[in-house]
C-alpha positions as CSV (number, residue, x, y, z in Angstrom):
1,M,-0.6,-5.1,-5.5
2,A,-0.9,-2.3,-3.0
3,E,2.3,-1.5,-1.2
4,T,1.9,-1.9,2.5
5,A,4.2,-1.0,5.4
6,A,7.5,-2.7,4.8
7,Q,8.5,-5.5,7.1
8,T,11.6,-7.6,7.3
9,P,12.0,-11.1,8.6
10,T,13.5,-12.1,12.0
11,A,17.1,-13.0,12.2
12,H,16.2,-16.7,12.1
13,T,14.1,-16.3,9.0
14,A,16.8,-14.2,7.3
15,H,19.3,-16.9,8.1
16,T,17.3,-19.5,6.2
17,A,17.4,-17.5,2.9
18,H,20.2,-18.9,0.8
19,T,21.6,-19.2,-2.7
20,A,23.5,-22.0,-4.3
21,S,26.1,-19.7,-5.9
22,G,28.3,-16.9,-4.7
23,A,29.1,-15.3,-1.4
24,P,27.1,-12.7,0.5
25,G,27.7,-9.1,-0.4
26,R,28.5,-6.3,2.1
27,P,26.9,-7.1,5.4
28,D,27.0,-3.5,6.6
29,G,24.5,-2.5,3.8
30,S,26.9,0.1,2.3
31,R,26.6,1.3,-1.3
32,S,28.3,-0.5,-4.2
33,P,31.5,1.0,-5.5
34,G,30.8,3.9,-7.9
35,V,27.4,4.5,-6.4
36,R,26.9,7.9,-4.8
37,R,24.1,9.6,-3.0
38,I,22.9,12.9,-4.3
39,T,20.0,15.3,-3.7
40,L,17.8,16.9,-6.4
41,G,15.6,19.9,-6.3
42,A,12.0,19.4,-7.2
43,A,10.0,22.6,-7.1
44,G,11.3,23.4,-3.6
45,L,11.4,19.8,-2.3
46,P,14.6,17.9,-1.8
47,L,14.6,14.4,-3.4
48,S,17.4,12.1,-2.4
49,A,18.7,9.6,-4.9
50,L,21.4,7.1,-5.7
51,L,23.5,7.7,-8.9
52,S,25.9,5.5,-10.8
53,E,27.6,6.6,-14.0
54,P,29.7,4.8,-16.7
55,A,33.2,4.2,-15.2
56,D,35.0,5.4,-18.3
57,R,33.6,8.9,-17.7
58,R,32.1,9.1,-21.1
59,P,28.6,10.5,-21.4
60,P,26.0,7.8,-20.7
61,R,24.2,6.2,-23.7
62,A,21.0,6.8,-21.7
63,T,19.9,7.3,-18.1
64,I,17.7,4.9,-16.3
65,V,15.3,6.7,-13.9
66,A,14.6,3.9,-11.4
67,L,11.5,4.2,-9.2
68,H,11.1,1.9,-6.1
69,G,7.9,0.4,-4.8
70,G,5.9,1.3,-1.7
71,G,7.7,0.8,1.6
72,M,11.1,0.6,-0.1
73,S,13.7,3.1,-1.0
74,A,16.3,3.9,-3.8
75,G,18.6,1.2,-2.3
76,Y,16.2,-1.4,-3.8
77,F,18.1,-1.0,-7.0
78,D,21.6,-1.4,-5.4
79,G,21.0,-4.7,-3.6
80,Q,23.9,-5.6,-1.3
81,A,23.4,-9.3,-0.5
82,H,25.3,-10.3,-3.6
83,P,27.4,-8.5,-6.2
84,D,25.2,-9.6,-9.1
85,V,22.1,-8.1,-7.7
86,S,22.7,-4.3,-8.1
87,L,21.2,-2.7,-11.2
88,M,23.3,0.4,-10.4
89,T,26.6,-1.3,-11.0
90,L,25.4,-3.4,-14.0
91,G,24.1,-0.3,-15.8
92,A,27.3,1.6,-15.3
93,R,29.3,-1.3,-16.7
94,L,27.2,-1.3,-19.8
95,G,27.5,2.5,-20.4
96,V,24.2,3.5,-18.9
97,A,23.7,5.9,-15.9
98,V,21.2,4.9,-13.3
99,L,19.4,7.5,-11.2
100,A,17.4,5.7,-8.5
101,L,15.1,8.2,-6.8
102,D,13.7,8.1,-3.3
103,R,10.1,8.8,-4.4
104,P,8.3,11.8,-2.8
105,G,7.5,11.0,0.9
106,Y,10.7,8.9,1.2
107,G,14.3,9.8,2.0
108,A,15.1,13.5,2.0
109,S,11.6,14.6,1.3
110,A,10.0,12.6,4.1
111,R,10.4,15.5,6.6
112,Q,8.5,17.9,4.4
113,L,6.0,15.3,3.3
114,P,5.3,13.2,6.4
115,E,2.0,12.1,4.9
116,G,3.5,11.5,1.4
117,Q,1.8,12.4,-1.9
118,S,-0.9,11.0,-4.1
119,L,0.1,9.5,-7.4
120,P,-0.6,12.6,-9.5
121,E,1.3,14.8,-7.0
122,Q,4.3,12.4,-7.1
123,A,4.3,12.7,-10.9
124,T,4.4,16.5,-10.7
125,T,7.2,16.4,-8.2
126,V,9.3,13.9,-10.1
127,R,8.8,15.8,-13.4
128,A,10.3,18.9,-11.7
129,A,13.3,16.9,-10.5
130,L,13.9,15.4,-13.9
131,A,13.7,18.8,-15.5
132,E,16.5,20.0,-13.3
133,V,18.6,17.0,-14.0
134,T,18.3,17.2,-17.8
135,A,18.9,20.9,-17.8
136,R,22.1,20.6,-15.8
137,H,23.6,17.3,-16.9
138,D,24.3,15.3,-20.0
139,T,21.9,12.4,-19.3
140,G,21.3,11.1,-22.8
141,P,17.8,9.9,-23.3
142,L,15.7,9.0,-20.2
143,F,14.4,5.5,-19.7
144,L,11.9,4.7,-16.9
145,L,12.4,1.5,-14.9
146,A,10.1,0.9,-12.0
147,H,8.8,-1.6,-9.5
148,S,5.4,-2.1,-7.9
149,F,3.9,1.2,-6.9
150,G,6.8,2.9,-8.7
151,G,5.4,1.3,-11.9
152,K,2.2,3.2,-11.5
153,L,4.3,6.4,-11.2
154,A,6.4,5.5,-14.3
155,L,3.3,4.9,-16.4
156,A,1.7,8.2,-15.1
157,L,4.9,10.1,-16.0
158,A,4.9,8.5,-19.5
159,A,1.2,9.2,-20.0
160,D,1.6,12.9,-19.8
161,A,5.2,13.3,-21.1
162,P,6.0,15.5,-24.1
163,P,7.1,13.6,-27.1
164,G,10.7,12.5,-27.0
165,L,11.2,12.9,-23.2
166,F,11.3,9.1,-22.4
167,L,12.7,6.3,-24.5
168,G,10.4,3.7,-22.9
169,V,9.1,2.2,-19.7
170,D,10.1,-1.1,-18.0
171,V,7.8,-2.2,-15.2
172,S,8.0,-5.2,-12.8
173,G,5.6,-6.2,-10.0
174,C,2.7,-4.1,-11.3
175,G,-0.4,-5.1,-13.3
176,H,-3.9,-3.8,-13.5
177,R,-6.1,-6.5,-11.9
178,P,-5.3,-7.2,-8.2
179,A,-5.3,-10.8,-7.1
180,V,-6.0,-10.0,-3.5
181,D,-8.3,-7.7,-1.5
182,V,-5.8,-4.8,-1.1
183,V,-8.2,-2.6,0.9
184,R,-8.9,-5.3,3.4
185,L,-5.2,-6.1,3.8
186,L,-4.4,-2.5,4.4
187,R,-7.1,-2.1,7.0
188,H,-6.3,-5.4,8.7
189,P,-2.6,-6.2,8.0
190,D,-1.7,-9.9,8.1
191,G,2.0,-10.3,8.5
192,A,2.2,-13.8,7.1
193,A,0.1,-12.9,4.0
194,L,2.2,-9.8,3.4
195,R,5.5,-11.8,3.6
196,R,4.1,-14.3,1.1
197,L,2.9,-11.6,-1.3
198,N,6.0,-9.4,-1.1
199,W,8.7,-12.0,-1.3
200,G,7.6,-15.5,-2.3
201,P,9.8,-18.5,-1.3
202,L,12.9,-17.5,0.7
203,H,15.3,-19.6,-1.4
204,L,14.8,-17.1,-4.2
205,Y,17.0,-14.5,-2.5
206,P,20.7,-14.5,-1.8
207,S,22.0,-15.2,1.7
208,G,21.9,-12.0,3.8
209,T,19.1,-10.4,1.8
210,F,16.9,-9.9,4.8
211,H,19.7,-8.6,7.0
212,V,20.9,-5.9,4.7
213,G,17.4,-5.3,3.4
214,Q,16.4,-3.7,6.7
215,R,18.3,-0.7,5.6
216,I,16.2,-0.1,2.5
217,V,12.7,-0.7,3.8
218,T,10.7,2.1,5.3
219,P,7.1,2.8,6.3
220,M,4.8,3.6,3.4
221,P,3.4,7.2,3.6
222,P,-0.3,7.3,4.6
223,R,-1.5,9.2,1.5
224,E,0.2,6.8,-0.8
225,R,-1.1,3.8,1.2
226,D,-4.7,5.2,1.1
227,T,-4.7,5.5,-2.6
228,V,-3.3,2.2,-3.8
229,G,-6.8,0.7,-4.2
230,A,-7.7,3.2,-6.9
231,W,-5.3,1.9,-9.5
232,G,-7.8,-0.6,-11.0
233,A,-10.0,2.4,-12.0
234,L,-7.2,4.7,-12.9
235,A,-5.2,2.4,-15.2
236,P,-7.8,2.2,-18.0
237,R,-7.8,6.0,-18.2
238,L,-4.1,6.4,-17.9
239,L,-2.5,3.6,-20.0
240,P,-4.0,4.5,-23.4
241,R,-2.1,7.9,-23.2
242,V,1.3,6.2,-23.0
243,R,3.1,6.8,-26.3
244,V,6.4,5.0,-25.8
245,P,7.4,1.3,-25.8
246,V,6.4,-0.5,-22.6
247,R,7.6,-3.8,-21.1
248,F,6.0,-5.6,-18.2
249,T,7.7,-8.4,-16.2
250,F,5.8,-10.7,-13.9
251,A,7.7,-12.9,-11.5
252,E,6.9,-16.7,-11.4
253,H,5.7,-16.1,-7.8
254,E,4.0,-12.8,-8.3
255,A,0.9,-13.0,-6.1
256,W,-0.3,-9.4,-5.8
257,W,-1.6,-9.2,-9.4
258,R,-3.5,-11.5,-11.6
259,H,-1.4,-12.5,-14.6
260,T,-3.1,-15.2,-16.6
261,D,-2.7,-15.0,-20.3
262,A,-6.1,-13.3,-20.5
263,D,-5.1,-10.7,-17.8
264,L,-1.9,-9.9,-19.6
265,G,-3.7,-9.6,-23.0
266,A,-6.1,-7.2,-21.4
267,L,-3.3,-5.2,-19.9
268,A,-1.5,-4.9,-23.2
269,G,-4.7,-3.9,-24.9
270,L,-5.0,-0.9,-22.6
271,L,-1.7,0.4,-24.0
272,S,-3.4,1.3,-27.3
273,G,-1.1,4.3,-27.9
274,A,2.2,2.5,-27.3
275,P,4.1,1.6,-30.4
276,R,5.2,-1.7,-28.8
277,V,4.2,-3.7,-25.7
278,V,6.2,-6.6,-24.4
279,V,4.9,-8.8,-21.6
280,D,7.5,-11.1,-20.0
281,R,7.6,-13.7,-17.3
282,L,10.6,-14.4,-15.1
283,P,11.2,-17.9,-13.7
284,G,12.6,-18.3,-10.2
285,A,11.5,-14.9,-8.9
286,G,9.2,-13.4,-6.3
287,H,7.6,-9.9,-6.2
288,N,10.8,-8.1,-5.2
289,I,12.6,-9.2,-8.4
290,S,15.6,-6.8,-8.1
291,L,16.6,-8.3,-4.8
292,G,16.5,-11.9,-5.8
293,T,18.8,-14.4,-7.4
294,A,17.0,-13.7,-10.7
295,A,17.8,-10.0,-10.5
296,R,20.7,-10.1,-12.9
297,A,18.6,-11.9,-15.5
298,Y,15.8,-9.3,-15.1
299,H,18.2,-6.4,-15.2
300,L,19.9,-7.7,-18.4
301,R,16.5,-8.1,-20.1
302,A,15.5,-4.6,-19.1
303,L,18.8,-3.2,-20.4
304,A,18.3,-5.1,-23.7
305,F,14.8,-3.5,-24.0
306,L,16.5,-0.1,-23.4
307,D,18.9,-0.9,-26.3
308,E,15.9,-1.8,-28.5
309,C,14.3,1.5,-27.6
310,L,17.5,3.3,-28.5
311,R,17.6,1.6,-31.8
312,D,13.9,2.5,-32.4
313,Q,14.7,6.1,-31.6
314,A,17.5,6.2,-34.1
315,G,15.2,4.8,-36.8
316,R,15.0,1.2,-37.9
317,A,16.7,0.2,-41.2
318,P,14.4,-1.2,-43.8
319,A,13.7,-4.9,-43.4
320,H,15.2,-5.6,-46.9
321,P,16.8,-3.5,-49.7
322,G,14.2,-1.2,-51.2
323,A,11.6,-1.8,-48.5
324,D,9.3,1.0,-47.6
325,P,9.6,2.0,-43.9
326,S,5.8,1.8,-43.7
327,E,6.1,-2.0,-44.1
328,A,7.3,-2.2,-40.6
329,G,3.6,-2.6,-39.8
330,P,1.4,-1.5,-36.9
331,R,2.0,-1.5,-33.2
332,S,3.3,-4.9,-32.0
333,V,2.4,-6.8,-28.9
334,A,4.9,-9.5,-27.8
335,K,4.3,-12.1,-25.2
336,R,7.1,-14.1,-23.7
337,T,5.3,-16.6,-21.7
338,G,8.0,-19.2,-20.9
339,L,6.0,-20.6,-18.0
340,R,2.5,-20.8,-16.9
341,P,1.2,-18.5,-14.2
342,A,2.2,-19.6,-10.7
343,V,0.9,-18.7,-7.3
344,A,3.3,-18.1,-4.4
345,H,3.4,-20.9,-1.8
346,A,1.6,-20.2,1.5
347,H,4.8,-20.8,3.5
348,A,6.7,-18.2,1.6
349,C,9.0,-15.6,3.0
350,P,9.2,-12.3,4.8
351,P,7.4,-9.1,3.8
352,A,8.5,-5.8,2.5
353,V,6.1,-4.0,0.3
354,A,3.5,-4.8,-2.3
355,P,2.4,-3.4,-5.7
């Protein structure tokens, strides 16, 4: 639940990760075709990012703003271990631009922010960067997709956003009730425990994941690390202010956060201002969903949710001829609980970062 310093497995452990289908991706950790690195201005700070755009050069139907977790970087959304893993390339093929930011304190901003920024400060910085992007480029509507600590930032951005700025929010690897003593783990890091929490079973990741993954992990900035334990108290104040549809995904082997049916009901209940809340579960996945063999399934579900938000923005047609739009009813809360809550096995894999 609290992102800790990123770690990658040894060469031997990395070799044991495998998948039953497909060949490894680019072993040199290069970007996927069509993905380019850019730098944005954010109130005087440089924010590096990865950008992919529809290949047909038409304006994007929407732009996904992707926010990585603690101890990771923008490359999390352009996984290189297998061609099916990258959100960047999938989004572009489906007519959506993907802008994956290196959050403040990471990438190009790390030199000016060696200690990183607190969550509210990160929200201010990212707002400034997005203002520049939307002023200069045809982005279409913005949709926030975030993982782990990035999920907290996405919800903070949505909570204080002017009406119409964001289509919706899709969050993975982030809840509101920690399943472990995060403060203790940060003060007394346990490598084996962190590997289990961050990854889950090794077989959930394509061959080569932990080799190329060394290029996208990076130390978590101290100010960010020192504030992760405050989320449990902040979430109840922040989440009721979110006014756009929200979707949460919990991996089968998510172990940073509590995600029983009762926990998920309470989480959805906090989003009292959101017009729609979806809580989903993803089988065969660990905390780092977008790097695993289930990544494509997750990304397709997230893109489907984006399409639903686009439809909502355009205005839903009446349910039947002559129906009054008000019959659509109040805020809906959907639960897709295809499997029971599961706990990661103790022998699970290498570490990277936590929620």
